[in-house]
C-alpha positions in Angstrom: 7.1 -27.1 -32.0 3.7 -28.4 -30.5 0.2 -28.2 -32.5 -2.6 -27.4 -30.6 -6.1 -28.7 -31.7 -9.5 -27.0 -31.2 -12.4 -27.4 -29.4 -11.0 -29.3 -26.3 -9.1 -31.9 -27.9 -6.4 -33.7 -25.8 -2.9 -34.4 -27.4 0.0 -36.0 -26.4 2.6 -33.5 -25.5 6.5 -34.5 -24.8 8.6 -32.3 -22.7 6.4 -29.1 -22.7 7.7 -26.5 -20.4 6.1 -23.4 -19.3 7.7 -21.3 -22.0 5.9 -23.3 -24.8 2.4 -22.9 -22.6 -0.4 -21.8 -25.3 -3.8 -21.2 -24.3 -6.5 -20.7 -26.6 -9.9 -18.8 -25.1 -12.6 -18.7 -27.2 -14.3 -16.7 -24.6 -17.0 -18.8 -23.0 -17.8 -21.0 -25.6 -15.7 -23.8 -24.3 -18.5 -23.8 -21.5 -21.5 -23.0 -23.6 -20.9 -25.9 -26.3 -19.9 -29.4 -25.9 -17.8 -31.3 -28.6 -20.0 -31.6 -31.6 -22.8 -29.6 -30.1 -24.8 -27.0 -31.7 -26.7 -26.0 -28.3 -26.1 -22.3 -27.7 -27.8 -22.1 -24.4 -25.7 -21.7 -21.1 -26.7 -24.7 -19.3 -23.4 -26.5 -19.7 -22.9 -29.6 -17.0 -20.5 -27.2 -15.1 -23.3 -25.1 -14.6 -25.7 -27.3 -14.0 -29.4 -26.1 -15.5 -29.8 -22.9 -13.4 -32.1 -20.3 -14.8 -29.8 -17.7 -13.5 -26.8 -19.0 -15.6 -28.8 -20.1 -18.6 -31.2 -16.9 -19.1 -28.6 -14.1 -20.2 -25.9 -15.7 -22.7 -24.8 -14.2 -25.5 -21.6 -15.6 -26.6 -21.0 -12.2 -29.2 -21.4 -10.1 -26.0 -18.4 -12.0 -24.3 -14.9 -10.8 -24.3 -11.8 -11.1 -22.3 -10.0 -7.6 -21.7 -7.6 -8.4 -18.3 -5.8 -11.4 -16.8 -3.7 -12.3 -13.6 -2.0 -15.0 -12.6 -1.8 -17.0 -8.9 1.1 -18.5 -7.8 -0.6 -22.0 -8.3 -0.9 -21.3 -11.8 -4.7 -20.4 -12.0 -5.6 -17.7 -14.8 -8.3 -14.9 -13.6 -10.3 -13.5 -16.4 -12.2 -10.0 -16.7 -15.3 -10.4 -19.0 -16.8 -6.5 -18.7 -20.5 -6.4 -19.4 -20.6 -3.9 -22.5 -23.3 -5.5 -23.8 -26.4 -7.9 -22.5 -26.0 -11.3 -22.3 -22.5 -12.0 -20.1 -23.6 -14.4 -17.3 -20.6 -13.5 -15.3 -18.0 -10.8 -14.7 -14.9 -12.6 -13.8 -13.5 -16.4 -14.3 -10.9 -18.3 -13.8 -9.2 -21.3 -15.1 -6.2 -23.6 -14.1 -3.0 -23.7 -16.1 -0.1 -25.6 -13.9 -0.8 -29.3 -14.1 0.8 -31.1 -16.8 -2.6 -32.3 -18.2 -4.3 -28.8 -18.0 -1.3 -27.4 -20.7 -2.8 -29.9 -23.0 -6.1 -28.5 -23.1 -6.7 -25.9 -25.6 -10.1 -24.1 -24.7 -9.9 -24.5 -21.0 -13.5 -24.1 -19.2 -14.0 -20.8 -17.9 -15.6 -20.9 -14.6 -17.4 -18.0 -13.0 -15.1 -16.6 -9.8 -16.7 -16.7 -7.0 -18.7 -20.0 -8.4 -22.2 -18.5 -7.1 -25.0 -17.0 -9.3 -26.0 -14.0 -6.7 -22.1 -13.1 -6.9 -22.4 -12.2 -10.4 -26.0 -10.5 -10.5 -26.6 -7.7 -13.0 -29.7 -6.3 -11.7 -30.7 -4.6 -8.3 -31.6 -6.6 -5.5 -35.3 -6.5 -5.1 -35.1 -7.5 -1.4 -31.6 -6.7 0.1 -32.7 -8.0 3.3 -33.1 -11.7 1.7 -29.3 -11.5 1.2 -27.9 -9.5 4.3 -25.2 -12.3 5.0 -23.8 -12.0 0.8 -21.5 -9.0 0.1 -22.9 -7.0 -2.8 -22.7 -8.8 -6.2 -19.9 -8.4 -8.6 -22.1 -6.4 -11.6 -19.3 -5.3 -14.1 -15.4 -5.8 -13.4 -13.6 -3.6 -15.5 -9.8 -4.4 -14.1 -8.2 -6.4 -11.5 -4.7 -6.3 -9.4 -3.2 -9.1 -7.4 -0.6 -9.1 -4.8 2.0 -11.9 -6.0 2.5 -12.9 -2.0 -0.7 -13.9 -0.9 -2.7 -14.1 -3.8 -5.2 -11.7 -3.2 -7.2 -10.3 -6.1 -8.8 -6.3 -6.1 -10.9 -6.0 -8.3 -12.4 -2.5 -9.8 -16.2 -3.1 -10.0 -17.8 0.2 -12.4 -21.4 -0.8 -11.4 -22.7 0.2 -14.6 -23.6 -2.6 -17.3 -24.3 -2.6 -21.3 -21.8 0.6 -21.2 -21.3 -0.1 -25.2 -25.4 0.4 -26.2 -27.2 3.3 -26.1 -28.7 2.4 -23.0 -26.2 2.1 -19.9 -27.9 1.0 -16.6 -26.0 1.8 -13.0 -26.8 -1.0 -11.4 -25.1 -0.5 -7.9 -22.8 2.1 -7.0 -19.0 1.7 -7.9 -16.4 -0.3 -6.0 -13.5 -1.8 -5.2 -13.6 -5.5 -4.3 -11.1 -7.7 -2.2 -11.2 -11.3 -3.4 -9.5 -13.8 -1.3 -8.7 -16.8 -3.3 -7.7 -20.3 -1.5 -7.0 -22.6 -4.5 -6.5 -26.4 -4.4 -3.9 -27.1 -6.9 -5.1 -31.0 -7.2 -8.5 -29.7 -8.3 -9.4 -28.3 -11.7 -12.8 -26.9 -10.1 -13.3 -23.3 -9.3 -11.3 -22.5 -6.1 -12.7 -21.5 -2.9 -13.1 -17.8 -2.8 -14.5 -15.1 -0.4 -14.9 -11.4 -1.1 -15.1 -7.8 0.4 -16.4 -4.9 -1.0 -15.7 -1.1 -0.6 -17.9 1.4 -2.2 -16.2 4.2 -4.0 -18.4 7.4 -2.4 -16.4 10.1 -4.5 -18.3 8.6 -7.9 -21.5 9.9 -8.8 -24.7 8.1 -9.4 -24.8 9.2 -13.3 -21.8 7.9 -14.3 -21.5 7.3 -18.2 -19.0 5.3 -19.9 -18.2 8.0 -22.8 -15.6 9.6 -20.6 -16.8 12.9 -22.4 -19.1 14.3 -20.1 -19.4 11.9 -17.3 -18.4 13.2 -13.9 -16.4 9.9 -13.5 -14.9 7.3 -15.8 -13.5 4.8 -13.8 -10.9 2.7 -16.0 -7.8 0.9 -13.8 -6.9 -0.2 -10.6 -3.5 -1.0 -8.7 -2.6 -1.9 -5.1 0.5 -0.7 -3.0 1.2 -1.4 0.7 3.5 1.4 2.0 6.8 0.4 4.2 5.6 2.9 6.9 2.7 2.6 9.1 0.5 0.0 10.4 -2.7 0.4 8.3 -1.0 0.9 5.0 -2.6 -0.6 2.3 -4.0 1.2 -0.8 -6.0 0.8 -3.9 -5.3 3.5 -6.7 -8.5 3.9 -9.4 -7.6 6.2 -12.3 -10.7 8.3 -13.5 -10.3 9.8 -16.8 -13.1 12.2 -16.7 -11.6 14.0 -13.2 -8.4 13.8 -14.2 -7.6 12.3 -11.1 -6.6 9.0 -9.4 -9.0 8.1 -6.1 -6.8 6.7 -3.2 -8.3 4.5 -1.1 -6.9 3.2 2.3 -8.2 -0.2 2.4 -7.6 -0.5 6.2 -9.2 2.7 7.5 -11.6 3.1 4.7 -10.4 6.8 4.0 -11.0 7.9 0.3 -9.1 11.5 -1.3 -8.0 12.0 -4.9 -4.9 13.1 -6.5 -5.4 15.9 -9.1 -3.4 15.5 -12.1 -2.8 17.8 -15.2 -5.5 17.7 -17.7 -5.8 16.0 -20.6 -5.1 17.1 -23.8 -7.1 19.8 -25.6 -7.8 21.2 -29.0 -7.0 18.9 -32.3 -4.8 16.7 -30.4 -8.0 16.3 -27.7 -9.9 12.7 -27.8 -13.6 12.8 -26.7 -13.3 9.3 -24.9 -9.8 9.6 -23.5 -8.1 7.0 -21.3 -6.2 7.7 -18.2 -3.5 4.8 -18.1 -2.0 3.9 -14.8 1.2 1.5 -13.9 3.0 0.9 -10.3 7.4 0.5 -11.1 9.3 -0.3 -8.6 13.0 1.2 -8.9 16.3 -0.1 -8.2 16.9 1.7 -5.0 13.3 0.1 -3.5 11.3 3.1 -4.4 7.9 2.7 -5.9 6.7 5.1 -8.2 2.8 5.8 -9.9 3.0 6.5 -13.6 0.2 7.9 -15.2 -0.5 9.4 -18.6 -3.4 10.2 -21.0 -3.6 8.1 -24.7 -4.5 12.1 -25.9 -1.8 13.5 -24.0 1.9 14.0 -24.5 2.9 13.5 -21.3 4.2 11.5 -18.7 3.6 11.7 -15.1 4.8 10.2 -11.7 4.1 10.0 -8.0 7.1 9.0 -5.7 4.6 6.3 -2.9 7.3 6.9 -0.5 5.3 9.3 1.8 1.3 8.2 0.5 0.3 8.1 4.3 1.7 11.5 5.2 -0.1 12.8 2.3 -3.2 10.7 3.8 -3.1 12.3 7.5 -2.2 16.0 6.4 -4.8 15.9 3.2 -2.0 17.3 1.1 -1.3 16.9 -2.1 1.7 14.7 -3.3 4.2 16.5 -5.8 3.5 15.0 -9.3 6.3 15.0 -11.6 6.8 15.1 -14.8 9.1 12.1 -16.5 8.8 12.6 -20.2 7.0 13.4 -23.7 5.6 10.6 -25.6 6.6 10.9 -29.5 2.9 9.6 -30.2 0.3 7.8 -28.7 0.6 4.7 -26.8 -1.6 2.1 -25.5 -0.4 0.8 -21.9 -0.5 -2.9 -21.6 1.3 -3.8 -18.1 4.4 -4.1 -16.0 6.3 -7.0 -15.2 5.8 -5.9 -11.1 9.3 -4.6 -11.7 10.7 -1.2 -13.2 9.8 -2.1 -16.7 6.6 -0.9 -18.5 5.3 -2.3 -21.4 3.0 -0.6 -24.3 2.2 -0.9 -27.8 1.0 2.0 -30.5 -3.0 1.9 -30.7 -2.4 0.7 -34.4 -0.1 -2.0 -34.0 0.7 -5.3 -32.4 4.4 -4.8 -31.2 4.9 -5.0 -27.8 7.5 -2.2 -26.5 9.3 -1.7 -22.9 11.0 0.8 -21.2 12.9 0.8 -17.9 12.2 3.8 -15.5 15.7 2.8 -14.3 16.9 4.2 -17.8 15.6 7.6 -16.9 13.2 9.7 -18.7 10.8 8.5 -21.0 12.1 9.0 -24.5 12.4 7.1 -27.2 16.3 6.4 -26.7 15.0 4.2 -24.1 12.1 2.0 -25.7 13.1 -1.5 -26.3 11.3 -3.8 -28.8 10.3 -7.0 -27.2 8.0 -8.8 -29.2 6.9 -8.3 -32.8 3.2 -8.9 -33.8 2.7 -12.1 -35.5 -1.1 -12.0 -36.1 -4.2 -9.7 -36.0 -4.8 -10.1 -32.6 -4.0 -7.0 -30.8 -2.2 -7.2 -27.4 -4.5 -5.4 -24.6 -2.9 -6.5 -20.9 0.4 -7.9 -19.9 1.2 -9.6 -16.8 3.8 -11.7 -15.0 2.6 -15.3 -14.6 3.4 -19.0 -13.9 6.9 -20.2 -14.6 8.3 -16.7 -14.2 7.2 -16.1 -17.2 5.8 -12.5 -18.7 2.4 -13.8 -20.7 0.4 -11.4 -22.7 -3.8 -11.3 -23.6 -4.7 -10.7 -27.1 -7.9 -10.4 -28.6 -9.8 -9.1 -31.5 -11.6 -5.8 -29.6 -11.9 -4.0 -33.1 -14.1 -6.7 -34.4 -16.0 -7.0 -31.1 -16.5 -3.0 -31.3 -17.9 -3.5 -35.0 -19.9 -6.5 -34.2 -18.2 -8.6 -36.6 -17.0 -11.4 -34.7 -20.0 -13.8 -35.9 -21.7 -16.0 -33.9 -19.3 -17.8 -32.4 -18.2 -14.3 -30.6 -14.5 -12.6 -30.0 -11.7 -14.7 -29.3 -8.6 -14.2 -27.2 -5.2 -16.0 -26.9 -3.0 -15.8 -23.6 0.9 -16.7 -24.4 4.3 -16.0 -22.9 5.8 -12.8 -24.5 8.1 -14.4 -27.3 11.1 -12.0 -26.3 13.5 -11.6 -29.4 16.6 -12.9 -29.3 18.1 -9.4 -28.2 16.0 -5.9 -27.4 16.1 -3.9 -30.3 15.8 -0.3 -30.0 13.6 1.9 -31.7 14.5 2.9 -35.2 14.6 6.8 -35.9 12.2 6.5 -38.5 9.7 5.1 -35.7 10.4 7.8 -33.4 10.1 10.8 -35.5 6.4 11.9 -34.5 3.7 12.4 -36.8 0.2 14.3 -37.0 -1.2 10.5 -37.7 -0.3 9.3 -34.7 -2.4 12.1 -32.7 0.6 13.5 -30.3 3.1 16.1 -32.1 4.9 17.2 -28.7 8.3 18.3 -29.0 10.8 15.3 -27.8 12.2 17.2 -24.7 
């Protein structure tokens, strides 16, 4: 058992393997406050004294919601601009080195490491930075190509979405971020990025997903096995019940229409359209989607996505099962396994697409909740382990995190000794779960 001490304290760790890696992020307070200091300004020596960084930092506004890991062990974290006071919306830190594993609160550095890349305001003179790509305004999700360490970002272009006056700073866009990581350097990696504007999103997009023309939420990427210009980015749009398809090689854009979300007493005014890619044992890749308020799970075979792009045809959408209750999809292992949880519980469950239909008989309990932090994202990472990001998002929404702000925890998924099948009592649908569909 290794004990980790808070606030940048370094301790000796003997035979510490990747499975024992435990990283505690107190959002950006590791950068904002030196040990023993009470200065809350965002002018840590790592960023210098630039007024661009120092003018808009509020630790209570920062929360990490998504993450990915590179092959070299760098963790990339997303900090959405839900409220004013988030200095940068994408950051990173390293975990792979032996010395890095002894740091409890690693410094989260901006990625890219330049102030103009994270501006949350409209440029007054675009011509003054004609050689620089559009800045990252509000990154809400990311996807990584594990072979090339290329990160794909979804930038909503809308800030202050948890306030009464959200602002649109720029059009929504997909960003290709290429990372050149120096494994012997703990500073920010070299990076460059290119943006793709999403043309199908109206300028009046809001964040409540009820009456908005668009509500972008998740991004996944896929390279098909046919064609030469065959790389795609998929973006879920809950308000329109569609998944936007962007061919990043040609710039072509179109949308796949999915069945409408739930209506009546089961409907939710602010819905979520979850979306994951699962790779089957036979080599096929399927795109799975489900609405949080809906009771059905749908899938699309991406084998012929190139043909749909050329012909303008809609792919066949297959219904693959009914949910016994509402679930929050957490992520995948980049294989055939999808992880999820109940919205009111902290246990992590898994379903393997190779099992067959989405049904409680195929659900496996992977990890039990051991604290009050709720799992929000699961992704594969360094050392071949599956990692989970937990935070106190409920406290963040209620503005009850205190002056230090929200906290996040990233650690390997502590898998139970043997997979536990779902109990019969848990599988019984109830009205309290908000989804009372028949299990057929």
